[in-house]
C-alpha positions in Angstrom: 63.4 126.5 127.9 65.1 129.7 126.8 68.5 128.1 127.6 67.6 125.0 125.5 66.7 127.3 122.6 70.0 129.2 123.0 72.0 126.0 123.1 70.2 124.6 120.0 70.9 127.9 118.2 74.6 127.7 119.0 74.8 124.1 117.9 73.1 125.0 114.6 75.4 127.9 114.1 78.4 125.7 114.7 77.2 123.2 112.2 76.6 125.9 109.6 80.1 127.2 110.2 81.5 123.7 109.8 79.7 123.2 106.5 80.8 126.7 105.3 84.4 125.9 106.3 84.4 122.6 104.4 82.8 124.3 101.4 85.5 127.0 101.3 88.3 124.4 101.9 87.3 121.6 99.5 84.8 123.3 97.1 87.3 124.0 94.3 89.2 120.7 94.5 86.1 118.5 94.7 84.5 120.4 91.7 87.7 119.6 89.7 87.5 116.0 90.7 83.9 115.6 89.6 84.7 117.2 86.3 87.8 114.9 85.8 85.6 111.9 86.5 83.7 112.6 83.3 86.9 112.0 81.3 87.6 108.5 82.7 87.7 105.7 80.1 84.3 104.2 79.6 83.4 100.6 79.1 82.5 101.3 75.5 85.9 102.9 74.9 87.6 99.9 76.5 85.6 97.6 74.2 86.9 99.7 71.2 90.5 99.1 72.4 89.8 95.4 72.7 88.6 95.3 69.1 91.6 96.9 67.5 94.2 94.4 66.3 97.5 96.0 67.4 98.9 98.1 70.2 99.9 100.7 67.5 96.1 101.1 66.9 95.6 101.5 70.7 98.0 104.4 70.7 96.2 106.0 67.8 92.8 105.6 69.6 94.1 107.0 72.9 95.7 109.9 71.1 92.1 111.1 70.3 91.2 111.1 74.0 92.5 112.8 77.2 95.8 110.9 76.6 96.6 112.9 73.5 99.5 114.7 75.0 101.1 111.7 76.7 102.6 110.0 73.7 105.1 112.7 72.6 108.8 112.4 73.1 108.8 108.6 73.4 112.1 106.7 73.1 112.7 105.7 69.5 113.6 102.1 70.5 110.4 101.6 72.6 107.9 98.9 71.4 104.2 99.8 70.9 103.4 98.0 74.2 106.1 100.0 76.0 104.8 103.3 74.5 101.3 102.6 75.8 102.7 101.7 79.2 104.7 104.8 79.4 101.9 107.0 78.1 99.3 105.8 80.6 101.9 106.1 83.4 102.7 109.7 82.4 99.0 110.5 82.3 98.3 109.1 85.8 101.4 110.8 87.3 100.3 114.1 85.8 96.8 113.7 87.1 98.0 112.7 90.5 100.4 115.6 90.8 97.7 118.0 89.6 95.3 116.7 92.3 98.0 117.0 95.0 98.5 120.7 94.1 94.9 121.6 94.3 94.2 119.6 97.5 93.9 121.9 100.5 96.9 122.0 102.7 95.1 120.2 105.6 94.6 117.1 103.4 97.7 117.2 101.2 99.8 115.0 103.5 97.1 112.3 103.3 97.1 112.4 99.5 100.9 112.4 99.4 100.9 109.3 101.7 98.4 107.6 99.4 100.7 108.3 96.4 103.7 106.7 98.2 102.3 103.4 96.8 103.9 104.4 93.5 107.3 104.9 95.2 106.9 101.3 96.4 105.8 100.2 92.9 108.7 101.9 91.2 111.3 100.4 93.6 109.8 96.9 93.0 109.7 97.5 89.2 113.4 98.4 89.1 114.4 95.4 91.1 112.3 92.9 89.2 113.4 94.4 85.9 117.0 93.9 86.8 116.3 90.4 88.0 114.6 89.6 84.6 117.4 91.2 82.6 115.3 94.0 81.2 116.9 97.0 79.5 116.8 100.5 81.1 114.2 101.5 78.5 112.0 98.5 79.3 112.2 99.3 83.0 111.5 103.0 82.4 108.2 102.1 80.7 107.0 100.3 83.9 107.6 103.2 86.2 104.8 105.6 87.4 106.4 108.8 88.7 103.4 109.8 90.8 104.9 109.4 94.2 107.5 111.5 96.1 110.5 110.0 94.3 110.9 112.4 91.4 111.5 111.5 87.7 115.0 112.8 88.0 115.7 110.6 91.0 114.2 107.6 89.3 116.3 108.2 86.3 119.4 108.4 88.5 118.6 105.1 90.1 118.1 103.4 86.7 121.4 104.9 85.4 123.5 104.1 88.6 126.7 102.4 87.8 126.7 100.1 90.8 124.6 99.1 93.9 126.3 101.6 96.1 125.1 104.5 93.9 121.6 103.1 93.6 121.3 102.7 97.3 122.7 106.3 97.9 120.2 107.8 95.5 117.2 106.0 97.1 118.4 106.7 100.6 118.7 110.4 99.7 115.1 110.7 98.6 112.3 111.9 100.9 110.8 108.4 100.7 114.0 106.6 101.3 115.0 108.6 104.3 111.8 107.7 106.1 111.6 104.1 104.8 115.1 103.1 105.9 114.5 104.6 109.3 111.2 102.6 109.7 110.5 99.6 111.9 110.1 97.4 108.8 113.8 97.8 108.0 115.3 97.2 111.4 116.1 93.5 110.6 117.5 94.0 107.1 121.2 95.0 107.1 122.4 97.7 104.7 124.9 95.3 103.0 122.0 92.9 102.3 120.0 95.7 100.6 123.0 96.7 98.5 123.5 93.1 97.4 119.8 93.0 96.3 120.3 96.1 94.2 123.4 94.5 92.7 121.8 91.2 91.8 118.1 90.9 92.8 118.0 87.3 91.6 120.8 86.1 93.8 118.6 85.3 96.8 114.8 85.1 96.2 114.0 84.7 99.9 115.8 88.0 100.8 114.2 89.8 97.8 110.8 88.6 99.0 111.7 89.9 102.5 112.6 93.3 101.2 109.4 93.5 99.0 107.3 92.6 102.1 109.1 95.3 104.1 108.1 97.9 101.4 104.4 96.8 101.6 104.4 96.6 105.4 105.8 100.2 105.6 103.2 101.6 103.2 100.1 100.1 104.7 101.2 100.9 108.3 102.1 104.5 107.4 99.1 105.2 105.1 96.4 103.8 107.3 97.8 105.5 110.5 97.9 108.9 108.7 94.4 108.5 107.4 92.9 107.6 110.8 94.6 110.6 112.3 92.9 113.0 109.9 89.5 114.5 109.7 86.3 112.4 110.2 85.7 111.9 106.4 89.2 110.4 106.2 87.9 107.3 107.8 86.6 106.4 104.3 90.2 106.5 103.1 91.4 104.4 106.0 88.7 101.8 105.2 89.7 101.6 101.6 93.4 101.2 102.5 92.5 98.6 105.2 90.4 96.7 102.6 93.3 96.8 100.2 95.7 95.5 102.8 93.4 92.6 103.6 92.9 91.8 99.9 96.7 91.8 99.5 97.2 89.4 102.4 94.6 87.0 101.2 96.1 86.9 97.7 99.6 86.4 99.2 98.2 83.5 101.2 96.6 81.9 98.1 99.8 82.3 96.0 102.1 80.9 98.6 99.7 78.2 99.5 99.7 77.1 95.8 103.5 77.2 95.9 103.6 74.8 98.9 104.6 77.2 101.6 103.9 76.4 105.2 101.9 78.6 107.6 105.0 80.1 109.2 106.4 81.2 105.9 103.1 82.6 104.7 102.6 84.6 107.9 106.0 86.2 107.5 104.7 87.9 104.3 101.6 89.5 105.8 101.4 93.3 105.8 99.8 95.4 108.5 97.1 98.0 108.3 94.2 95.6 107.5 91.1 94.8 109.6 91.4 91.0 109.5 92.9 89.9 112.8 96.2 88.0 112.6 94.6 85.0 114.2 92.1 84.9 111.4 94.8 85.2 108.8 96.7 82.3 110.5 93.6 80.2 110.2 93.3 81.0 106.5 97.0 80.3 106.0 96.6 76.9 107.7 94.1 75.7 105.1 95.1 72.3 103.6 95.0 73.7 100.1 94.1 76.8 98.0 90.4 75.7 97.9 90.1 75.5 101.7 92.0 78.8 102.2 89.7 80.5 99.6 86.6 79.1 101.4 87.9 80.5 104.7 88.5 83.9 103.0 85.0 84.2 101.6 83.7 85.6 104.9 85.8 88.7 104.2 83.0 90.0 101.9 80.1 91.7 103.7 77.9 92.1 100.7 76.0 89.4 98.8 77.5 90.7 95.6 81.0 90.3 96.9 80.3 86.8 98.2 78.7 85.7 95.0 81.6 87.1 92.9 84.1 85.3 95.1 82.2 82.0 94.9 82.2 82.3 91.1 86.0 83.0 91.2 86.4 79.8 93.2 84.5 77.8 90.6 86.6 79.3 87.8 89.8 78.5 89.7 88.8 74.9 90.1 88.5 74.7 86.3 91.7 76.4 85.2 93.9 77.0 88.3 94.2 80.7 87.7 94.4 82.9 90.8 93.7 86.0 88.7 90.0 85.3 89.1 90.3 86.1 92.8 92.4 89.2 92.0 89.7 90.6 89.7 87.0 90.1 92.4 89.1 92.1 94.9 89.9 94.8 92.4 86.2 95.1 91.5 85.2 95.4 95.1 87.8 98.1 95.8 86.6 100.0 92.7 83.0 99.8 94.0 84.1 101.1 97.4 86.1 103.9 95.7 83.1 105.0 93.7 81.0 104.9 96.9 83.6 107.1 98.7 83.6 109.5 95.8 79.8 109.8 95.8 79.4 110.1 99.6 82.4 112.4 100.3 81.0 115.8 99.7 83.5 118.6 100.3 86.1 116.3 101.7 89.4 114.5 101.1 87.5 111.3 100.5 86.3 112.5 97.0 89.9 113.1 96.0 91.4 109.8 97.0 88.3 107.9 95.8 88.9 109.4 92.3 92.6 108.4 92.5 91.6 104.8 93.1 89.3 104.9 90.0 92.0 106.6 87.9 94.4 103.9 89.0 91.9 101.2 87.8 91.7 103.0 84.4 95.5 102.8 84.1 95.4 99.1 85.0 92.6 98.4 82.5 94.6 99.9 79.6 97.8 98.0 80.8 95.8 94.7 80.8 94.6 95.4 77.3 98.0 96.1 75.8 99.7 93.2 77.6 96.9 90.9 76.5 97.5 91.9 72.9 101.2 91.4 73.3 100.6 87.9 74.6 98.1 87.1 71.9 95.2 86.6 74.3 91.7 86.6 72.9 89.7 89.9 73.6 87.0 88.1 75.5 89.7 86.7 77.9 91.1 90.1 78.5 87.7 91.6 78.9 87.0 89.4 81.9 90.0 91.0 83.7 88.9 94.6 83.3 87.4 96.5 86.2 84.4 98.9 85.7 81.8 100.0 88.2 
C-alpha cells in the first residue's frame, strides 16, 4: 500500500513538473498569441470594407487599424489593389516573423516548417506572373515574405537577368538547397527547371509537374516534422493533413472538369494527407465532377461539414463554380484552427492555430479587393469570406 502511495506521488510530481515546464516554455508566446487574436479583423470590419466603393477607401479604412504601418513606402506606380495586396502581405510576414522569434527553440523548427508554405507560394507567384506577362511591380505585390526565402533573395529572383541567375539565387537559399535535393525533384532535370524560369508558358505540363513537386515537398516535409514533435504537435499534423486532403480533392475536381483521366489526375496528388491513395483513385475515377464530389463528401466527419459540402454541390450544379467547394474547405480548416488555438494551452498548437487564422484574415482582405477590382457585387464577395 505504501509503495502504491509512493508511486502515485511520484507520478503526480512528474505531471506537475511537466505542467510547470510547459508553462515556463510557452507561457510568454501563448500569452502574446492570445493578445494578438483580439486584433484579428472582425466580421463587422469586413462588412465595412465590403460597403466602401473603392480600394482606395479600403486602404484608408485599414490605415486606422493594426495595418496602419503597412502602407508606407509603397511603389508610386502601384494600383490601389496592388497597394492593399502588398500591405496585407507585409502585415502577415511581419506577424509571422514576430511569432517565429518568440516561439521557444524546441518548437521553432515546426513553425518555420509551417511558414515554408510561403516559399512555395512565392515561387509559384513569380512563375505565374512571368507566364501572364505581369510587371515586376505586379509580381512583387503578390509575394508574402513570411518564409525562409528573404525579401532580399526574392527581389534578386525578380530582378534576375536570365533563367540561370534566377535558378542560382533560388538554389542558394536555405529552402532551395533542401528542395532541390528532395525526392520530389529527382525526376525533374535541371535544364527543364531553368527552361521553366525562362518561359513558364512554354510547356504547361512541365510547369504543372514542377508546381506539384513544390506542393508534394511541402506537405511531406511539414507533416513529418509535426508528427516528430511534442504530443500537442499532433494537432498541427492533423491540420496539415486535412489541408493536404482538401488540396487533393480540389485538384481532382478541377482536373475532372477539365476532362483529365484518372492517371493524369493521380499524378498531381500530394502526400501528407490521411485519405488513402486507393480512396483518392476512386474519387478521381468518378464519371464527372458531381460524382467525384459525392464520393468526396465522406471526407467530412461533422454534420456541419457534410451539410456545407452538400450545399456547395447544389450551388455548383446551378452555376458551375468550383469556388463553392473551396470555401467549404477553407471554413472547415478555419474551424479546426480555432479549435486548436482554444485547446492548445501552453503549446506550439496555439501558435500555429493562430497563424492559420491570420492567414484567413489576409485571404479575406485579398478577396474583397480583388472582388472590387473585378466589379463583383458585395454580396457575392461576402459568400467567399471565411469567419469562425
